[in-house]
N, C-alpha and C positions, 0 to 999 in steps of 0.2 A: 359439226356443221359444215356444208359445203362453202367454199368461198367464191366469191363474185368480184371478177376483175374492176378495178375502180373505172368507172364511165365517166371521165372528168371532161368537160366542154371546154376546149382551146377557146371558144368562140367567147366564154364568159370570162376565163382566165387573162385575156388580153386586155380586159378593162379593169381588171381588179387591182391595179397597182393605187389610183387614185379614186377618191370620190368626194362629193360635195358636202358641206355644212348640213346638220339637220336643220338649222333654221338661219333664215338671213339675218336676224339680229342675234347678238351674242357677244361675247368675250373673244373678240380677233378670230382665230384661226382654230379654236376649241371644238367647233362644231354644236356649241351648245346654246340652249334657248333662255338660259339662266346666267346671270353675273357670277363666275365662278369665285371671285375674290370675296363674294359675301358668304361663302359657304363654311361653315365650320364642323367639328364632330370628329368621330373616328370609324374606321372601316376595318372589320377584321377580316382577313383572307387566309386561307390554308389549303394545303392539299400537295399536289403533284410538283415534283422538282421539274418535271419537263415544261410544264405551264408556267412555272414559276418565271422563267425568263422572261416571257411576254408580258405576264401581269406586274411583274416589277417594273420593267421599263415603262408601262402604262402607269403604275403608281407614282413612279419618279416624277414623270410629266405632269400629273393631275395635281400633284402637291406643289409643284412650282406656281401651278395656274390658282391655286385655292388655298385656304387655310385649314383644309381637312387632313389628318394623319391617316395613313393608310398602312397598316401592318401587314405582311406577307410572310406566311411561314412556309415549312417544307417538310411536312409530315408523312408525303406519300398520298397518291389519291385514296387509297383506303382509311388512311388515317385522318386526312381531312374530311371525308364524307362521314367518317364517325362523329367527329365535332360539328359538321354541317346538320346532320340528321337528329342531333340533339340540341340544335337551337343555339350553339356556342360562336359561331361565325356568322358572318354575312355573305360571303360568298366561298365557294369551293373551287380551287382548280383541279382538274381531272383529265387524266390522258386516256381516259376509256369512259364510255357512258356508264350511268347510275346502273347498281345491280339490282336484283329481285330483293336482296336481303334489306339493303338500303333504302330501296322504296318502301318496304313495310316498316323499317324504323323510322323514316320521316313522317309515314300516317300515323303511327302509335303516338309521335311527339307533337303531332299537328303541324308539321313543317311543310309548307306548300313551296314549290320551288320552279324557277324560270331556266330552262336548258337553252345553252348558247353556244354552238361551235364558233371557234374564235380564229383557227387557222390550222394548217397540216403539217406533219412532221413525216421524215423518212426515218423511220427506225434503222438503226446502223449497226451491222455486225464488224467488229473490229478486231485486229489482232496487234501484236507489237510489231515495230517496223522492220525489225531482222526476220519476220517470218517469210519464207519464200512463197507463201500461198497468195493468190490474187484474187481467187472467187471460191463460192462455196455452194453447194447445192442446198435447197430447203430440206430434202431428204437427209443430207448430210448433217445438217442443224438438228433435225429431229433425233438421228441417232445418238447425238450429243446429249441432247438435253431432254429427252423422254424421261418418264420415271425409271423404266428398266434398265437405263444406262448406269444409274447409281451403284457404285461399288463394282462395275463390270467395265464400262468403257473410259479408261484412264489414261490410255497413250491415243497420240495423233492416228497412228497407223491402224487402230482398230476401227477406225471411222472409214478410212480410205486406205487400202494398202499401198498407195503411192505416195503416201504423204509420210513426213519423217517419223522415226521411231524415238518419240520422245514423251514426256510428260505432257498430259492434256491438263491446262489448268484454266478454270472457266470463271467469269465473273459476269453477274447481271443484276438486275432489279430486284429488290426485296419484295416479299409476299404481299406487303402493304400497296406496292406500287402498282399503279394503273399499267404502267410499260410492262411489268411481269405478267398481267392478266393478258395484254393484247399479244406479246410476243409467244405465250404458250398456246394460245387460241389459234394464232397464225401459223407456227410451225408445227407444233405437237397436235393440234387440233382439238385440245380443250382447254378452257381458260383454267390457270392455276395447276395445270398437269406438267409437273417438272420435277427432275432430280433434285435433292435437296442439299448435296454435297459440293458446293459451288461458293463463290465470294459474293454474299448477296448484300446489296446495300441499297436504302432508299436515296442516299445522295450520289448522283452521278459522277462529280468529281472525286470520290472514291474508287468508282469502277475505271476511271480514266487513269487513276494512280496504278490499281491493280494490274491493267493491261499493259501500261508503259513500264512498269518494273519488272515485268518478267517475259522473257523471250519465248515463252511456251504458252502464252495465254490467249485465250479468245474472249471476247464479251459482246454484249449488246447495250446500246445506249441511244438517246435521241441525238437526232442530227446535229442539232445545234452544239451539244457538248463535243462531238467529235471536231466540227468546224473550227472550235475555239481550240483544239488540242491537235491540229493537224501534225505538227512536228513530232509528236509522242506516239501517236497511233497511225495503223493502215486501214483503211475501209476496205472491206470486200466487197465485190459485186456478188450479187444474190441471183442465182439461177431458179426460178419456180418452175419444175418441170411441166407444170400444167398449162403453163402459158406459151411454151415451145418456142420461146423468143431467145433464149440463152441469156447469159449472166448480165445482169443490168447493174450499173454503178449507183450508189446511193447519194444522187444529187437531186438539187430541187428541180431541176429541168426535165429529169425523167419521172419525177412525181406529177409535175405539171402535164406530160405527156402521156400520163396514166400507164407507164410501163413498169415503175417500180413495185411488183407484186410480190408477195401480199403484205410487204411492210411499211406502206402507206396508211397514215391514220389520222383522223381529224383529231383536235384537242378541244377542250370544253371549259366555260365557266359555267357555274350552276349557282343562281341567284336566289336568295331567300324571300320569297314574295312579300312577307311582311316587312323584312328590311327596305325593299323595293319602294316603299311607301316614303322613306325618309329623304328629303332632298338631296343630301350629300350622297347618298347610295344612287339615288336615279341619276344623279350627273354623272357619278363615275361610271356607270355601266354603258351611259350613252358615249360618253368620252371614249371608254375602250371600244366599242363598235365603231366610232367614227375614225380612231387613229389605229386599230389592230393591224391594219394592211401595212402600213409603213412602218410600224414597230415591231411586228411579226418578221418582216423582211430585215430589219436591223441586227436581229437576233438570230438570223438564219434559219428561220422557218419560212414556210410558202403561205402566203395570204388565201383567203378562200375567194372564191369567184365572187365579184361585186353584187351579183344578185343575191347569193347567200348571205352578206352582209345585210342587204336591203331587207330579206325576209326576217333575218334575227332582231334589226331595229322594229320592223313591223311586230314581231312576237312580243318584244319587250315593252313596247307601248301599248301593247294591248293587254299585258301582264297574262300571257297565257301559260299556264302551268302544266307541268308534266314532262313526260320524255319521249320521244319519238322512237325509242328503242324498246320500251316495255321490259326493260330488266334484263334483255337477252343479249349477249354480245352479237354483233353482225359485222363481220370483216368484209371491207371492199365495197360498201354503200357510197355514193356520191353524196356530198353534203346537202346538195338541193334537194335529193329526194327525202333525206331526212327531215328537213325543214318543212317540206310540203305535207307531212303526216299530221293528223291530229293529235297532238300532245295528250298523253293517259297518265294519270297520276297512279 
């Protein structure tokens, strides 16, 4: 699938840091139209370890303001979606859009869902700090990670003759991870198309340990996990030859400027439509959208444009079900365009 560069509007991003409450009445600064302290019950969430950082931060704040118990698991986007499509959880964290097979599984089980982008990530390629490399091309990443590399590309200088003659040790997301789907689509050109002989794990902390513990290692992981471990990892600037603008550092400023391609991506939550009728779930999602900007920033992700949050709130208030992607991965679409699409089940 051809890539499209992010067309992020700086005009929108400049006003994305703060936004007003959903209602003039409510519980202090929560942005709620109900008294959160009156709410009880349990909300079950599972899925992406990438989105976990934001959702867990939201859950902690929401539980301080209410009597609701919120459980947040980390089984990977694919694992969380399996539970979600069986009706076992109320909300799924996802680091990529819902896929066709998941749409069919949800339909088969009578599960309707509301798709809500919540923030942006700069997927980061990292090496051990002792590695002399400072940048890498997308074509070089493809040479490392494509299926044909398995059993063949095992040393750094096989990728680039100017690089060290040393064993190439790779770490990355497990196959149930949305990060795996996104990285393979962006770098190799087809989702789930990857060599299999690498250190795979759904837990990004394990990937951090792998890269930091081996001087010849390279891996990919969400930006927030890199920033929390800067002393253990070195992030590489990524050059997407198609863009013609040279190596770009994986930082939030470059994502904001629309330069860090093709590894910028939106992150999502999927809300079970039936669960959204429960007052505690409704209040939690409203709380999430009202505080996602500040809490995403706190965990080192990039907030969506203010206009995108407003469209997300409107979508949730109208209980619009379906997806703006139709089960197909699309690299590089601005979130405003996604939200403007009529959701399809």
